[in-house]
C-alpha positions in Angstrom: -13.1 -29.5 -9.9 -11.4 -28.4 -6.8 -9.7 -25.0 -6.6 -6.8 -24.7 -4.1 -6.5 -20.9 -4.2 -5.1 -19.0 -1.2 -7.8 -17.4 1.0 -8.2 -13.7 0.8 -5.8 -12.0 3.3 -8.3 -9.2 4.0 -11.0 -11.7 4.8 -8.6 -13.7 7.1 -7.8 -10.4 9.0 -11.4 -9.5 9.4 -12.2 -13.0 10.8 -9.2 -12.6 13.2 -10.5 -9.3 14.4 -14.0 -10.8 14.9 -12.4 -13.5 17.0 -11.1 -10.8 19.4 -14.3 -9.1 20.4 -13.7 -6.2 22.7 -15.5 -6.5 26.1 -15.6 -2.8 26.9 -15.7 0.4 24.9 -12.2 1.2 26.2 -10.8 -2.1 24.8 -12.5 -1.4 21.5 -10.9 2.0 21.3 -7.5 0.6 22.2 -7.8 -2.0 19.4 -8.8 0.7 16.9 -5.9 2.9 18.0 -3.4 0.1 17.6 -4.7 -0.5 14.1 -4.3 3.2 13.2 -0.8 3.3 14.7 0.3 0.5 12.5 -1.1 2.2 9.4 0.6 5.4 10.4 3.9 3.6 10.9 3.7 2.0 7.5 3.1 5.4 5.9 6.2 6.8 7.6 8.3 3.9 6.6 11.2 4.8 4.4 10.5 1.9 2.0 7.0 3.1 1.2 7.6 6.9 1.0 9.0 8.8 -2.0 12.6 9.6 -2.0 13.7 13.3 -2.2 14.7 12.9 -5.8 11.3 11.3 -6.8 8.1 13.2 -7.0 4.5 12.1 -6.5 2.8 12.3 -10.0 -0.6 11.7 -8.5 -0.8 15.1 -6.9 
């Protein structure tokens, strides 16, 4: 029985990150900062934030 499920996206991303090992601490810091910047952008994206007439019920 063969299962042709798609591979886990998080696992694929982790493998990709491990392929790009930073040589110096500065490069490692830059890679981490880039990841944080991408996360911050996605949080400030209009599609992912609440509209003014909506409210966050999880507060």
